[in-house]
LUMKOLSE-399764 format. One record per atom (N, C-alpha, C, O): atom name; residue in three letters; residue number from 0; x, y, z; chain. Coordinates in steps of 0.05 Angstrom, whole numbers, plus 5000, padded with zeros to 4 digits. Layout:
N
['CA','ALA',NUM,[X,Y,Z],'A']
...
// end
This chain:
84
['N','MET',0,[3563,4640,6983],'A']
['CA','MET',0,[3566,4666,7005],'A']
['C','MET',0,[3574,4682,6996],'A']
['O','MET',0,[3588,4676,6977],'A']
['N','GLN',1,[3573,4700,7000],'A']
['CA','GLN',1,[3588,4724,6990],'A']
['C','GLN',1,[3612,4738,7016],'A']
['O','GLN',1,[3599,4750,7034],'A']
['N','THR',2,[3633,4739,7018],'A']
['CA','THR',2,[3646,4749,7041],'A']
['C','THR',2,[3647,4786,7046],'A']
['O','THR',2,[3657,4805,7034],'A']
['N','PRO',3,[3631,4783,7067],'A']
['CA','PRO',3,[3635,4816,7071],'A']
['C','PRO',3,[3648,4830,7068],'A']
['O','PRO',3,[3671,4822,7075],'A']
['N','THR',4,[3647,4854,7060],'A']
['CA','THR',4,[3677,4873,7077],'A']
['C','THR',4,[3677,4873,7101],'A']
['O','THR',4,[3662,4864,7118],'A']
['N','THR',5,[3704,4887,7103],'A']
['CA','THR',5,[3719,4891,7133],'A']
['C','THR',5,[3697,4918,7141],'A']
['O','THR',5,[3693,4928,7164],'A']
['N','ALA',6,[3688,4923,7120],'A']
['CA','ALA',6,[3671,4956,7134],'A']
['C','ALA',6,[3641,4942,7152],'A']
['O','ALA',6,[3629,4944,7173],'A']
['N','GLN',7,[3639,4925,7127],'A']
['CA','GLN',7,[3608,4911,7140],'A']
['C','GLN',7,[3609,4895,7165],'A']
['O','GLN',7,[3587,4890,7175],'A']
['N','ILE',8,[3636,4883,7179],'A']
['CA','ILE',8,[3641,4863,7192],'A']
['C','ILE',8,[3637,4887,7218],'A']
['O','ILE',8,[3621,4883,7236],'A']
['N','ARG',9,[3654,4908,7216],'A']
['CA','ARG',9,[3661,4934,7235],'A']
['C','ARG',9,[3624,4946,7245],'A']
['O','ARG',9,[3613,4951,7267],'A']
['N','THR',10,[3614,4947,7218],'A']
['CA','THR',10,[3582,4955,7228],'A']
['C','THR',10,[3581,4933,7248],'A']
['O','THR',10,[3587,4939,7271],'A']
['N','ALA',11,[3572,4903,7241],'A']
['CA','ALA',11,[3553,4887,7254],'A']
['C','ALA',11,[3582,4893,7278],'A']
['O','ALA',11,[3575,4915,7288],'A']
['N','ILE',12,[3596,4889,7285],'A']
['CA','ILE',12,[3610,4887,7311],'A']
['C','ILE',12,[3603,4917,7330],'A']
['O','ILE',12,[3606,4917,7355],'A']
['N','GLU',13,[3596,4934,7320],'A']
['CA','GLU',13,[3581,4968,7322],'A']
['C','GLU',13,[3558,4957,7333],'A']
['O','GLU',13,[3558,4955,7358],'A']
['N','VAL',14,[3536,4949,7319],'A']
['CA','VAL',14,[3512,4937,7327],'A']
['C','VAL',14,[3513,4920,7349],'A']
['O','VAL',14,[3500,4924,7369],'A']
['N','LEU',15,[3531,4898,7347],'A']
['CA','LEU',15,[3530,4876,7367],'A']
['C','LEU',15,[3534,4897,7401],'A']
['O','LEU',15,[3518,4896,7419],'A']
['N','ASP',16,[3556,4912,7402],'A']
['CA','ASP',16,[3563,4930,7424],'A']
['C','ASP',16,[3545,4938,7424],'A']
['O','ASP',16,[3530,4923,7436],'A']
['N','LYS',17,[3534,4959,7415],'A']
['CA','LYS',17,[3506,4973,7421],'A']
['C','LYS',17,[3481,4955,7440],'A']
['O','LYS',17,[3473,4963,7462],'A']
['N','LEU',18,[3468,4925,7425],'A']
['CA','LEU',18,[3452,4911,7429],'A']
['C','LEU',18,[3453,4907,7459],'A']
['O','LEU',18,[3433,4909,7472],'A']
['N','GLY',19,[3488,4900,7473],'A']
['CA','GLY',19,[3497,4897,7495],'A']
['C','GLY',19,[3492,4924,7514],'A']
['O','GLY',19,[3483,4924,7537],'A']
['N','GLU',20,[3498,4943,7503],'A']
['CA','GLU',20,[3488,4966,7516],'A']
['C','GLU',20,[3467,4967,7532],'A']
['O','GLU',20,[3463,4970,7556],'A']
['N','ARG',21,[3447,4962,7500],'A']
['CA','ARG',21,[3423,4969,7494],'A']
['C','ARG',21,[3404,4942,7529],'A']
['O','ARG',21,[3385,4947,7544],'A']
['N','LEU',22,[3419,4920,7525],'A']
['CA','LEU',22,[3409,4899,7547],'A']
['C','LEU',22,[3411,4917,7570],'A']
['O','LEU',22,[3395,4932,7580],'A']
['N','ASN',23,[3438,4911,7575],'A']
['CA','ASN',23,[3450,4921,7602],'A']
['C','ASN',23,[3425,4946,7613],'A']
['O','ASN',23,[3410,4947,7632],'A']
['N','THR',24,[3428,4958,7595],'A']
['CA','THR',24,[3405,4987,7605],'A']
['C','THR',24,[3383,4978,7615],'A']
['O','THR',24,[3380,4984,7639],'A']
['N','ASP',25,[3362,4963,7601],'A']
['CA','ASP',25,[3338,4947,7593],'A']
['C','ASP',25,[3348,4936,7626],'A']
['O','ASP',25,[3341,4951,7644],'A']
['N','ALA',26,[3356,4923,7630],'A']
['CA','ALA',26,[3358,4907,7657],'A']
['C','ALA',26,[3356,4925,7674],'A']
['O','ALA',26,[3336,4929,7687],'A']
['N','ALA',27,[3379,4939,7675],'A']
['CA','ALA',27,[3381,4961,7703],'A']
['C','ALA',27,[3356,4979,7696],'A']
['O','ALA',27,[3351,4990,7717],'A']
['N','HIS',28,[3345,4984,7683],'A']
['CA','HIS',28,[3319,5003,7686],'A']
['C','HIS',28,[3292,4982,7698],'A']
['O','HIS',28,[3272,4992,7710],'A']
['N','SER',29,[3296,4953,7694],'A']
['CA','SER',29,[3274,4931,7700],'A']
['C','SER',29,[3279,4923,7726],'A']
['O','SER',29,[3261,4911,7738],'A']
['N','VAL',30,[3308,4930,7741],'A']
['CA','VAL',30,[3309,4920,7770],'A']
['C','VAL',30,[3304,4938,7789],'A']
['O','VAL',30,[3299,4934,7813],'A']
['N','MET',31,[3306,4971,7773],'A']
['CA','MET',31,[3311,4991,7788],'A']
['C','MET',31,[3267,4992,7794],'A']
['O','MET',31,[3259,5002,7815],'A']
['N','GLN',32,[3252,4984,7778],'A']
['CA','GLN',32,[3235,4972,7784],'A']
['C','GLN',32,[3214,4961,7792],'A']
['O','GLN',32,[3189,4962,7788],'A']
['N','LEU',33,[3232,4948,7806],'A']
['CA','LEU',33,[3221,4930,7821],'A']
['C','LEU',33,[3212,4931,7851],'A']
['O','LEU',33,[3213,4954,7860],'A']
['N','PRO',34,[3206,4919,7865],'A']
['CA','PRO',34,[3198,4922,7887],'A']
['C','PRO',34,[3219,4914,7912],'A']
['O','PRO',34,[3234,4895,7911],'A']
['N','ASP',35,[3216,4928,7929],'A']
['CA','ASP',35,[3242,4915,7946],'A']
['C','ASP',35,[3229,4896,7966],'A']
['O','ASP',35,[3213,4902,7984],'A']
['N','SER',36,[3237,4873,7959],'A']
['CA','SER',36,[3230,4854,7971],'A']
['C','SER',36,[3242,4821,7974],'A']
['O','SER',36,[3265,4817,7965],'A']
['N','ARG',37,[3234,4809,7980],'A']
['CA','ARG',37,[3258,4775,7978],'A']
['C','ARG',37,[3236,4777,7945],'A']
['O','ARG',37,[3250,4769,7926],'A']
['N','LEU',38,[3215,4782,7938],'A']
['CA','LEU',38,[3211,4767,7912],'A']
['C','LEU',38,[3222,4786,7897],'A']
['O','LEU',38,[3237,4775,7881],'A']
['N','GLY',39,[3221,4817,7894],'A']
['CA','GLY',39,[3239,4823,7882],'A']
['C','GLY',39,[3271,4826,7873],'A']
['O','GLY',39,[3283,4829,7852],'A']
['N','ASP',40,[3277,4823,7900],'A']
['CA','ASP',40,[3308,4812,7902],'A']
['C','ASP',40,[3310,4788,7882],'A']
['O','ASP',40,[3326,4790,7864],'A']
['N','ASP',41,[3299,4772,7882],'A']
['CA','ASP',41,[3298,4741,7861],'A']
['C','ASP',41,[3288,4746,7840],'A']
['O','ASP',41,[3298,4730,7824],'A']
['N','TYR',42,[3274,4760,7829],'A']
['CA','TYR',42,[3269,4770,7805],'A']
['C','TYR',42,[3297,4790,7794],'A']
['O','TYR',42,[3305,4791,7771],'A']
['N','ALA',43,[3306,4802,7812],'A']
['CA','ALA',43,[3324,4819,7806],'A']
['C','ALA',43,[3355,4812,7791],'A']
['O','ALA',43,[3370,4821,7774],'A']
['N','ALA',44,[3353,4788,7810],'A']
['CA','ALA',44,[3370,4767,7799],'A']
['C','ALA',44,[3374,4755,7779],'A']
['O','ALA',44,[3396,4753,7768],'A']
['N','ARG',45,[3349,4742,7768],'A']
['CA','ARG',45,[3339,4727,7742],'A']
['C','ARG',45,[3344,4748,7727],'A']
['O','ARG',45,[3348,4740,7703],'A']
['N','ILE',46,[3347,4768,7730],'A']
['CA','ILE',46,[3343,4805,7708],'A']
['C','ILE',46,[3367,4798,7703],'A']
['O','ILE',46,[3372,4792,7680],'A']
['N','GLU',47,[3388,4797,7721],'A']
['CA','GLU',47,[3417,4806,7714],'A']
['C','GLU',47,[3433,4784,7700],'A']
['O','GLU',47,[3450,4787,7683],'A']
['N','ALA',48,[3420,4752,7714],'A']
['CA','ALA',48,[3436,4731,7704],'A']
['C','ALA',48,[3434,4735,7676],'A']
['O','ALA',48,[3454,4738,7663],'A']
['N','ARG',49,[3402,4737,7662],'A']
['CA','ARG',49,[3402,4735,7643],'A']
['C','ARG',49,[3417,4756,7625],'A']
['O','ARG',49,[3428,4749,7605],'A']
['N','ALA',50,[3416,4785,7636],'A']
['CA','ALA',50,[3432,4800,7625],'A']
['C','ALA',50,[3461,4801,7617],'A']
['O','ALA',50,[3472,4817,7601],'A']
['N','ILE',51,[3473,4778,7632],'A']
['CA','ILE',51,[3497,4777,7633],'A']
['C','ILE',51,[3509,4745,7612],'A']
['O','ILE',51,[3532,4739,7604],'A']
['N','GLU',52,[3484,4732,7610],'A']
['CA','GLU',52,[3489,4707,7589],'A']
['C','GLU',52,[3489,4722,7560],'A']
['O','GLU',52,[3506,4720,7542],'A']
['N','LYS',53,[3460,4738,7562],'A']
['CA','LYS',53,[3460,4744,7530],'A']
['C','LYS',53,[3484,4772,7525],'A']
['O','LYS',53,[3486,4781,7502],'A']
['N','THR',54,[3496,4780,7540],'A']
['CA','THR',54,[3512,4806,7534],'A']
['C','THR',54,[3542,4793,7538],'A']
['O','THR',54,[3562,4804,7530],'A']
['N','THR',55,[3540,4767,7550],'A']
['CA','THR',55,[3572,4750,7543],'A']
['C','THR',55,[3566,4734,7514],'A']
['O','THR',55,[3586,4731,7500],'A']
['N','HIS',56,[3543,4726,7504],'A']
['CA','HIS',56,[3541,4712,7480],'A']
['C','HIS',56,[3551,4735,7452],'A']
['O','HIS',56,[3566,4734,7433],'A']
['N','ILE',57,[3532,4755,7465],'A']
['CA','ILE',57,[3538,4788,7442],'A']
['C','ILE',57,[3581,4784,7445],'A']
['O','ILE',57,[3596,4782,7426],'A']
['N','GLN',58,[3585,4784,7463],'A']
['CA','GLN',58,[3607,4795,7463],'A']
['C','GLN',58,[3628,4768,7451],'A']
['O','GLN',58,[3650,4771,7440],'A']
['N','THR',59,[3616,4744,7456],'A']
['CA','THR',59,[3636,4723,7443],'A']
['C','THR',59,[3621,4726,7412],'A']
['O','THR',59,[3634,4710,7399],'A']
['N','VAL',60,[3605,4736,7395],'A']
['CA','VAL',60,[3599,4730,7379],'A']
['C','VAL',60,[3619,4760,7356],'A']
['O','VAL',60,[3628,4760,7333],'A']
['N','ALA',61,[3618,4780,7377],'A']
['CA','ALA',61,[3629,4803,7362],'A']
['C','ALA',61,[3653,4796,7364],'A']
['O','ALA',61,[3666,4810,7348],'A']
['N','ALA',62,[3673,4772,7382],'A']
['CA','ALA',62,[3700,4777,7377],'A']
['C','ALA',62,[3707,4756,7354],'A']
['O','ALA',62,[3729,4757,7344],'A']
['N','GLN',63,[3689,4739,7345],'A']
['CA','GLN',63,[3689,4715,7333],'A']
['C','GLN',63,[3690,4735,7309],'A']
['O','GLN',63,[3708,4732,7292],'A']
['N','LEU',64,[3668,4760,7304],'A']
['CA','LEU',64,[3678,4781,7280],'A']
['C','LEU',64,[3694,4785,7275],'A']
['O','LEU',64,[3703,4781,7253],'A']
['N','LYS',65,[3708,4796,7301],'A']
['CA','LYS',65,[3735,4813,7301],'A']
['C','LYS',65,[3758,4794,7282],'A']
['O','LYS',65,[3770,4802,7262],'A']
['N','ASN',66,[3758,4765,7295],'A']
['CA','ASN',66,[3773,4751,7289],'A']
['C','ASN',66,[3778,4742,7254],'A']
['O','ASN',66,[3797,4736,7239],'A']
['N','TRP',67,[3749,4745,7253],'A']
['CA','TRP',67,[3735,4748,7218],'A']
['C','TRP',67,[3760,4769,7196],'A']
['O','TRP',67,[3777,4766,7178],'A']
['N','ARG',68,[3743,4799,7219],'A']
['CA','ARG',68,[3760,4814,7204],'A']
['C','ARG',68,[3788,4814,7195],'A']
['O','ARG',68,[3796,4816,7172],'A']
['N','ASP',69,[3801,4812,7218],'A']
['CA','ASP',69,[3830,4809,7222],'A']
['C','ASP',69,[3843,4797,7201],'A']
['O','ASP',69,[3862,4808,7190],'A']
['N','GLU',70,[3833,4766,7192],'A']
['CA','GLU',70,[3836,4748,7179],'A']
['C','GLU',70,[3838,4762,7149],'A']
['O','GLU',70,[3858,4765,7134],'A']
['N','LEU',71,[3812,4770,7146],'A']
['CA','LEU',71,[3805,4783,7120],'A']
['C','LEU',71,[3826,4812,7111],'A']
['O','LEU',71,[3828,4820,7088],'A']
['N','LEU',72,[3838,4823,7131],'A']
['CA','LEU',72,[3852,4847,7129],'A']
['C','LEU',72,[3880,4836,7116],'A']
['O','LEU',72,[3894,4842,7097],'A']
['N','GLU',73,[3881,4813,7137],'A']
['CA','GLU',73,[3913,4798,7129],'A']
['C','GLU',73,[3919,4794,7099],'A']
['O','GLU',73,[3937,4801,7084],'A']
['N','GLN',74,[3895,4779,7097],'A']
['CA','GLN',74,[3884,4770,7061],'A']
['C','GLN',74,[3889,4781,7054],'A']
['O','GLN',74,[3909,4774,7040],'A']
['N','ARG',75,[3882,4811,7051],'A']
['CA','ARG',75,[3888,4833,7040],'A']
['C','ARG',75,[3911,4843,7029],'A']
['O','ARG',75,[3915,4853,7007],'A']
['N','LYS',76,[3933,4839,7061],'A']
['CA','LYS',76,[3949,4851,7050],'A']
['C','LYS',76,[3966,4831,7034],'A']
['O','LYS',76,[3982,4837,7016],'A']
['N','GLN',77,[3960,4804,7042],'A']
['CA','GLN',77,[3979,4782,7038],'A']
['C','GLN',77,[3978,4779,6996],'A']
['O','GLN',77,[3993,4767,6981],'A']
['N','CYS',78,[3950,4799,6990],'A']
['CA','CYS',78,[3949,4797,6961],'A']
['C','CYS',78,[3958,4829,6948],'A']
['O','CYS',78,[3964,4832,6924],'A']
['N','VAL',79,[3958,4843,6960],'A']
['CA','VAL',79,[3971,4862,6961],'A']
['C','VAL',79,[4005,4851,6956],'A']
['O','VAL',79,[4018,4849,6935],'A']
['N','SER',80,[4010,4847,6977],'A']
['CA','SER',80,[4040,4846,6967],'A']
['C','SER',80,[4054,4830,6947],'A']
['O','SER',80,[4075,4833,6935],'A']
['N','ASN',81,[4030,4805,6947],'A']
['CA','ASN',81,[4037,4795,6918],'A']
['C','ASN',81,[4034,4803,6897],'A']
['O','ASN',81,[4044,4790,6878],'A']
['N','HIS',82,[4021,4828,6892],'A']
['CA','HIS',82,[4023,4837,6866],'A']
['C','HIS',82,[4039,4856,6862],'A']
['O','HIS',82,[4048,4863,6840],'A']
['N','VAL',83,[4043,4865,6882],'A']
['CA','VAL',83,[4070,4884,6881],'A']
['C','VAL',83,[4096,4874,6870],'A']
['O','VAL',83,[4116,4889,6870],'A']
// end
Protein backbone atom coordinates (compact mmCIF):
# COMPACT_ATOMS: atom_id res chain seq x y z
CA MET A 1 0.00 0.00 0.00
CA GLN A 2 1.33 3.39 -0.97
CA THR A 3 1.18 6.05 1.73
CA PRO A 4 -1.15 8.88 0.75
CA THR A 5 0.11 12.43 0.59
CA THR A 6 -0.83 14.90 3.28
CA ALA A 7 -2.94 16.71 0.66
CA GLN A 8 -4.87 13.51 -0.04
CA ILE A 9 -5.44 12.99 3.68
CA ARG A 10 -6.58 16.61 4.04
CA THR A 11 -9.05 16.06 1.20
CA ALA A 12 -10.36 12.88 2.85
CA ILE A 13 -10.86 14.81 6.10
CA GLU A 14 -12.78 17.53 4.25
CA VAL A 15 -14.97 14.92 2.57
CA LEU A 16 -15.73 13.31 5.93
CA ASP A 17 -16.59 16.71 7.42
CA LYS A 18 -19.00 17.38 4.54
CA LEU A 19 -20.53 13.93 4.96
CA GLY A 20 -21.16 14.65 8.64
CA GLU A 21 -22.79 17.95 7.74
CA ARG A 22 -24.98 16.23 5.17
CA LEU A 23 -26.08 13.56 7.63
CA ASN A 24 -27.06 16.21 10.17
CA THR A 25 -28.92 18.24 7.54
CA ASP A 26 -30.77 15.17 6.25
CA ALA A 27 -31.68 14.10 9.79
CA ALA A 28 -32.98 17.58 10.64
CA HIS A 29 -35.03 17.66 7.44
CA SER A 30 -36.46 14.20 8.14
CA VAL A 31 -37.42 15.19 11.69
CA MET A 32 -39.17 18.33 10.43
CA GLN A 33 -41.29 16.21 8.07
CA LEU A 34 -42.63 13.99 10.84
CA PRO A 35 -46.10 14.49 12.28
CA ASP A 36 -46.42 16.10 15.70
CA SER A 37 -47.42 12.95 17.54
CA ARG A 38 -46.01 10.47 19.99
CA LEU A 39 -45.04 8.11 17.17
CA GLY A 40 -43.46 11.01 15.29
CA ASP A 41 -41.52 12.01 18.41
CA ASP A 42 -40.30 8.44 18.91
CA TYR A 43 -39.19 8.21 15.30
CA ALA A 44 -37.50 11.63 15.53
CA ALA A 45 -35.54 10.46 18.57
CA ARG A 46 -34.33 7.41 16.63
CA ILE A 47 -33.34 9.53 13.63
CA GLU A 48 -31.41 11.94 15.85
CA ALA A 49 -29.70 9.11 17.76
CA ARG A 50 -28.66 7.44 14.51
CA ALA A 51 -27.33 10.73 13.13
CA ILE A 52 -25.32 11.30 16.31
CA GLU A 53 -23.92 7.77 16.12
CA LYS A 54 -22.90 8.17 12.49
CA THR A 55 -21.39 11.63 12.91
CA THR A 56 -19.47 10.48 15.99
CA HIS A 57 -18.00 7.63 13.96
CA ILE A 58 -17.11 10.03 11.14
CA GLN A 59 -15.43 12.40 13.62
CA THR A 60 -13.42 9.50 15.04
CA VAL A 61 -12.18 8.50 11.60
CA ALA A 62 -11.39 12.14 10.74
CA ALA A 63 -9.39 12.47 13.97
CA GLN A 64 -7.43 9.33 13.08
CA LEU A 65 -6.69 10.78 9.66
CA LYS A 66 -5.56 14.06 11.24
CA ASN A 67 -3.18 12.14 13.50
CA TRP A 68 -1.82 10.22 10.50
CA ARG A 69 -1.37 13.47 8.56
CA ASP A 70 0.50 15.00 11.51
CA GLU A 71 2.75 11.93 11.74
CA LEU A 72 3.54 12.18 8.03
CA LEU A 73 4.32 15.88 8.35
CA GLU A 74 6.62 15.17 11.29
CA GLN A 75 8.38 12.42 9.35
CA ARG A 76 8.84 14.77 6.42
CA LYS A 77 10.35 17.44 8.71
CA GLN A 78 12.76 14.88 10.14
CA CYS A 79 13.79 13.73 6.66
CA VAL A 80 14.41 17.31 5.56
CA SER A 81 16.44 18.13 8.66
CA ASN A 82 18.51 14.95 8.21
CA HIS A 83 19.30 15.86 4.61
CA VAL A 84 20.42 19.41 5.43
